[in-house]
N, C-alpha and C positions, 0 to 999 in steps of 0.2 A: 344857745342851748339853755333850756329851762332848768332851774335848780330843782332838786328833789323836794317834795312836800315836807313841811314841818308837821310832824304827826300830832304834836301837842304843844300847848302854849301855857303850861302851868307856871305859877310863880317860880322864880328861880333865885338862886343864891348869888350874891355878889362876891362870895369867897369860896374857893380861890378865883382870882381874876387874872386875865392876861391882857396887858396893854400893848397894842401894836402901834407904835408912834416913833418917828425918827427925830423929833425935836426934844432935846434933853429937858428944856424948861417945861414943856407940856407933859413930858413923862413925870416930872416931879409934881406938877399940879394934879395930875390924875392919881398919883400915889397918895397925895394928901387927901383928895376928895374921898377916895375909897377908904382911907384910914378913919375919916370922920364918920363913915357909915359902918364901922365895926370890922373892917377887913384888916387882919393882922399883916404887918409888913412882910413877914416871911411867906405869906400866901398870895403875894402879888408878884407876878412875873412880868418882865418887860422885854420886848424885842423891837428892833427898828426896821424890820423887813418882812416881806411876805414869806420868804424862805425860812427865816428864823421862826416865824409864827407856826408854819407847817411842821417844823421839826418839834417845837415844844408841844403842839397839839397831839403829835404822834406819841409823845412820851408821857404826858400828864393829862389829867382831866381838869376842866375848869368850869366854874359856874357861869361865867360870862366872859366875852371877849370884847374889848373896847378898841375899835378900829379907826385909824385915820384913812383918808382916801388916797392922798399922794404919798407913796412910799418909794424908796430908792430903786427897788427892783420890780415894781409893779403897782397895780391899783388895789386899794382896799376892797373895791367891788368884786374883783376877781377872787380875793381871799375869802370874802363872804360866800361866794358861790361854791368855792372849794370846801369851805367849812360845812355848808349844808349838804354837800355830796358825801363827805367823809365822816363828819361828826354832827349829824342833824340835831342831836339833843343839846348842843351847846349854842346858846343864843348870842348874836352879835349886835352891838350897838355902834353906830357910826358917831364919832366925835371929830368934826372936821371944820375947816374954814370954807370948804367948797359948798356952794349953795345954788348951783345952776340946776335948771329943771332936768337936764339929761342925767346928771350925776345922782340927784335925789331919787328919781324914779328907778334908775338902774340899781341903786343900792337896795331900795325896798323890794324890787322884783327879785333881786338875788337872795333875799331872805332876811335882811336886817329887820330887827324888831323895833328899832328906834333910830332917830336921826337928830343929833344935837350939834350945836355950833360952839366952837371954841371961844367965841367972843363973850359968851355968858360967864358970869362970875362963878366962883366955886360953890356958893350956896345954891344957885340955880341948877348947876350941874348935879349937885348932890341930891336935890329934891327930885329931879328927873330920874336919876339912877335908882333912887329909893323906890320909886313907883314900880320898878321891875319886880321887886320882891313881892308885890301884890298882884302880879300878872299883867301889869300895865305895858304899854308900848309907847314910850316917850318920844314925842315929836316936838322939836323947837317951835314955839308959837309962830315965828315968822315963816317957818317952813310949812306949817299947817295952813297959814293964810295963803301961801304960794300955791299949795295944792288946791285949795278952794277956788282961788282965782283961775287956775288952769281949768278946773271943772266948769266954771262959769263961762269960759270962752270957747271950750271945746265940746261941751255936751249939747247936743241938739235939744230943742224944747220937746215936750211930750207930744204936742200936736204935730210937729214936723216928723217925729219918729213914726207916728201913726200913719201920716200921709205917705211917707216913704216906704214903709214896710207892710202896712195894712195889718199890723199885729199890735198887741199891747206893748207900749213903750218900755215897760219894766223888763220884759223878756229879752228884747233886742237880740234874738237868736240863741239865747241861753236856755238851758233846761230849767223848767219852772221849779221854784222852791216850795216845799210843803209849808203848811201853817206853822208846824213845829220848827222847821228849819229857819223860817223867817224870825220866829221868836228868839231862837238861839243866836241868830245873826245880830238881832237888836241888842241882846245882852253882851255879845262880843264887842259891839261898838261902844258899850258903856264901860269896858275894861274888866268885866267879870272873868274870873278864872273858871276852868272846867268844874272844879269842885263847887264853887259858888253857884254856878248855873245849875248843877245837879240838885243842890239843896233848894234853890229857888223854884225849880220846876218839879221837884219831888220825883226825880228819875235818877238812875245810876250814872256815875261818871263815865262808865263805858258807853252808855247810850249817848251821852253828850259827845263823846269822842267820835262815835260812828256818825252822828248827825254832822259834826264839824267836817269830817272827811268828805261827806257827801256834798256839803256846801262848797268846799274847795274844788271838788271835781266839777260841779255844775257851773261854778263861776270861772273855772280855769285859772285858779290862783294857787299860791304856794305858802301863804302866810296869813295871819290874822289881819295885819295892816292892809295887805292888798285885798283881802276879802271885803273889808269895810269900804275901802276905796272904790272897788268895782261895784259893790252894792249901791253905794250912793250915786255913782256915775250912771247906773242903769235904773235908778228910781226905786230900788228895793228898800232903801232906808231914807229917812228924812234927814 
């Protein structure tokens, strides 16, 4: 079942934050990292289960949710999908030791705006999380390389696409993007927020949001990360 679309990807606040992690040592690490980014201790909530996270999310609002994949009562991927269905305005970032292709793509398809690895030190995690406040979508470098490697081995060449379909390879059965939509998609890939794109293109933020929704619909995706991924896969971005 596809998750509900993320309507906007504006810069978000790291406070208040919800940590969904069952390892006490990792809970303490993430508390510390968030504190170095200006998040007060009393504004950091922690739970060790999917059920606990759902209860807290039903009772309080959060700027961001940091989610582990392997939880005692379920998968973090399932929690992210539930979050997008019930609280689509709250972004989720995976922080996990899991780095398999299946898990990575499942988390991103579910709506995660980032995927970080626990093996990184506190400074690296802090820098990655800080980027969210500027509208970024942090992906661990090794994960990004993994995605690029997957594309290199799974994406047919442009000539093969033309021969197989008789159509422009960039389209690949998708609805064509307008020139303005392509420009916005390019800016999205650069990490610009809707506000920054509106200023850059001298248009309203509402217009940017409308174009973004059209891009999601045409590419059959639900998040910025997946839009960029699919655009590169189909040759719409370099």
